[in-house]
N, C-alpha and C positions, 0 to 999 in steps of 0.2 A: 850534702855535696851539691847543693843548688848554686846558682849564680849569685854571688854576693858582691856588692860594691861598697868599699870602705874608703871614705875620703882620708887622704894622708896629709895633704896641704892644699893651698890654693892653686898649685901648679901641678900636682901629681895625685893620681887616684889609683888605689890598688883594686884591680878587678880580679876577683877569684872565680875561676872556671874549673869546677871539679876540684882537683888537688893542685892545680897550677895557679900561680899568681902572676899577673901581668901588671906592670906599672904603666898607666896611661898618663901622658903629659901633653900639654899644649892647649887643653880646654879647661878653663877655670870653672870650678863648681861653686855656685853662689846659692846660699840657702834661701834668701828672700826672692831670688829670681825664679825659683821652682818651689815656692812655699808649700803649695798643696801636695805635691809629690813627697816632699820631705816629711810632712805631717802624716801621710798615709803609710810610709814605710818604717818610721821610727817605732821603737818598742812602746808598749803601753806605759811603763814607768817613766820613760823619757818624755813621752807625750804629755803625761799628767804634770810632771814637775816643770816642764817648759812653759805650759800655759799658766801654772801657778806662779811662776816667776814673772811672766808677762803681766799677770793680774796685779801682783803686788807692786811691780814697777810703775804701772800706770797710776795706781792709787797714790803712790809716793809722789809722783810728778804733780798730780792735781792737789795734793795736800800742800806742796810747796807753793803752788800758784795761789791757793787761798791765803797763804801767809803774806803775800804782797798787798792784800787789801786791808782796809781798816775795819776790823770787826765785821767781816763779810757774812759770818755765820753766827746765828743767835745761840746762846746757852753754851758757848765754848768756854771752858774754864781757863782763867788766866795762867799763863806759863805752862800750859798743857797742850803743846802742838800735836800730840798724838790724837787729841780729839778731832782735829781736822782730818787726820788720816782715816779714822774710823767713820767720820762723816762722808769722806770720799768713797769708802767702800759701800756705805749705805746708798749713796747716790748712784754709783756705777752699777750696782745691782738692782736699782730702782726699788729698794725696800722702803726707805723713809719711815723711821719709827716715830717721828714727830718731835722728839726732844730737841734736835738741832735742825735748823732750817735756814736758808739764805735770807738775809735781811737788808742787803744793799744791792744796788744795781750791779756792782762788780761781782758780788757773790752769786746773783742770779745768772749772770753771763757765764761764769766759770761752771756753774752747775748745769747750765744748758749744754755746754760743750761736753761735759762729762757724761751726761745722760745719752747724748748722741753716740759718744764713744762706747758706752756700755751696751747700747742696743746693737751696735755694729759687732762688738766683741762676742756678745751672746749669740748673735746670728751665725757668726763664723764658727764658734765653738760647737754650736748645736749641729751645724752641717757636717763638720769634720767627725764628731762623735758618731752621728748617724751613719755616715759613709763607712767608718771603720767597723761598726757593728754589722752593717748590712752587706758588706763586701763578701761575695761568695768565696768560700774556701773549700777546696777539695781535700778530703781526708783520705788520700790515697797512700797506702803503705807499700813501699818498694823494698824488695829483698836487698839485704846488705851487699850481696855480691852476685853478679851474673855468673853463669856457668857455661862451659863449652863441653859438650858430651854427645853421645850417640842418641839420636831420636829417629825412629823409623828407618834405621840403618844408615843414616847420614850424620856426619858431624854437624852439630847444631848449636847456635848461640841461643841460650835460654835466659829469660828474665821473668821473675814472678812478681805480681803485685796484687793488692787486695783493697777492697772498699771498706774502710774502717767503720763507716756509719751503718753499713748493712742496709741502707736504703737502695732503691733501684735507680741506677743511672742509665738513662736511655741513650741510644745512639752513641755509645762509647767508642772512641776512636784512639788508637795508639800508633805512634810512629817511632822508628828507631833509626838513629844515625851514628856513623862513626866519623870522627875527625882525625885526619892523618897529616903528618908533616911530610910533604912530598917535594921533590926536586924537579924543576922544569928542565927542558933541554938547554936552557941558557944558564943553568946552574943556580937558579934562584930557589931558595927554600920558602915554601908557603904552606899554610894549613888549609886543607880542603875538606868539605863535608861530603860524605857518600851515604845515600840512603840504603838501609839494610831491609830488603823486602821481607815482610812478615808472612808467615803461613796463614794467619788470620789477624787482620788489622782492625776489625770491627767487632763489637760485642753489643747486641741489641738490648740485653738486660744484664748489666754488670752490677751484681749485688754482693758477691762473695770474693772469690779468687779468680785470677786470670793469669795464665802463663803465656808469654810471647815466645814464638819460635822463629828463628831465622836459619834456614838451611844453608850451610856453607858449601854450595856447589860451585860449578865453574863460572857462574854468573855473579857470585858474591864478591864484594870487595875484600873479604877476608880469606878468599881461596888461596891456599898454599902459603899462608902467613903463620909463622910459628910465634911462640911467646916472645922470642928474641926480636922478631920482626916488628911486633906491636910495640915493644919497648923502644926500639930504634926510631920508630915513627911517632913516638909519644901519643899513642892511640887514646882517644877520648870518646866514650860512648854516651850518647844523649838519647833519652827516651822522653817523649812528650805524650800527654794524655789530655783528652777533652771529651766532654759529654754534657748531658742535661740532667740535673737533679729533679726527679719527678715530684719530690716533696715541695720544694721551693720554686720549681720551674725556672731555675737559674742555670746559666752556663758555667761549667766548672773546668778548670785547667790546672794541670800539674806537670812538673818536670823534674827529672833526676839525671845526674851525670855520674859516670864511673870512669876511672882511669884503667889503663891496661893492667896495673898491678892488682886491681880488685877482682879480676876474673879468676875463677877456680876451674882449672883445666881437668878434663877427664872426670867431671863430676855431674851429678844430676840432683834435683831437689828432692828432699824427703817428702813422701806422700803425707798429706795432712787430712785426707778424706778417709773415713771408714764408716762401716755400717754395723750397728749393734745387733744383738740377738733378736730384737723386735723388728728389725728391718728399718730402723730409723737412721737416717744419714747424719753424720757429724763432721764438722770441720774444726780442726784443732790448730789455732794460730800460735800455740807455744812452740811449734816446730816450723814456723813459717820460714825462718831464715836458714834452717838446717839444710846441709847438702850431704851427699854420700858419694864415695868414690866408686867409679865404674871400673869394671875389670876389662881393660882395653890393652892392646899391644902398646909398648913404649914408643910409639911414633906420634908425630904431630897430629892433633885432632883436626887440623885444618890443612 
């Protein structure tokens, strides 16, 4: 349920925020104007096949250019234009097997342009592949559903997350926000973000599991709001995470969004920690997303 942007046309873009979709218009999305960003966000199969298509197209263009010359390449078989295509591939990749080689000024000129194109394409491809591989990715597991239940005697919004890599993330910081549709005194409906203050927003050594707690007291934006109230205001909850991976010394960031309908009221998370008969502590992620009903009076938890 993260933020996803899906181009719909040159004049409209579908922006998905949690479970809501907003159609943005008026700003044209151009692939070549933001080429680097597009290459970084596309999937690996699309990235591979896109560059494979570009590679074949460039070689086809240069093969056609060779055709305009009079025998520009030696050892090309008569009536076999595909030989020029394969010669183009060898030249663009700077392989040069030696069987075919330019033999005229025109052939050398086109080969020179193609070698320059090949060096440029290899440099771009190498940089993009390296950046895609080296880009830090946070393997943060968020619970499928947040819960609202009692904690330390107070109604509390709770959200559990875990570090899937089990490496130490130093100076881990989390923030929780709620976005509500509100009406101003002038009758204008607008969406506003309110920060939900956490009981503990920092974790010096985040390696296993971490549950965020927001007490719904008189200072909370959720105070006295029922499930129907959150539905009416189309509540959207956003949790952000940042920290430093001690293994790679890289900054990590993650984000997850939830809609009002994702909340499980009068619930708490199932305990995933236990100690065996030898005193060894265990954490069982098979029950990470499980919740359990709390025995509370049938009144609003907020």
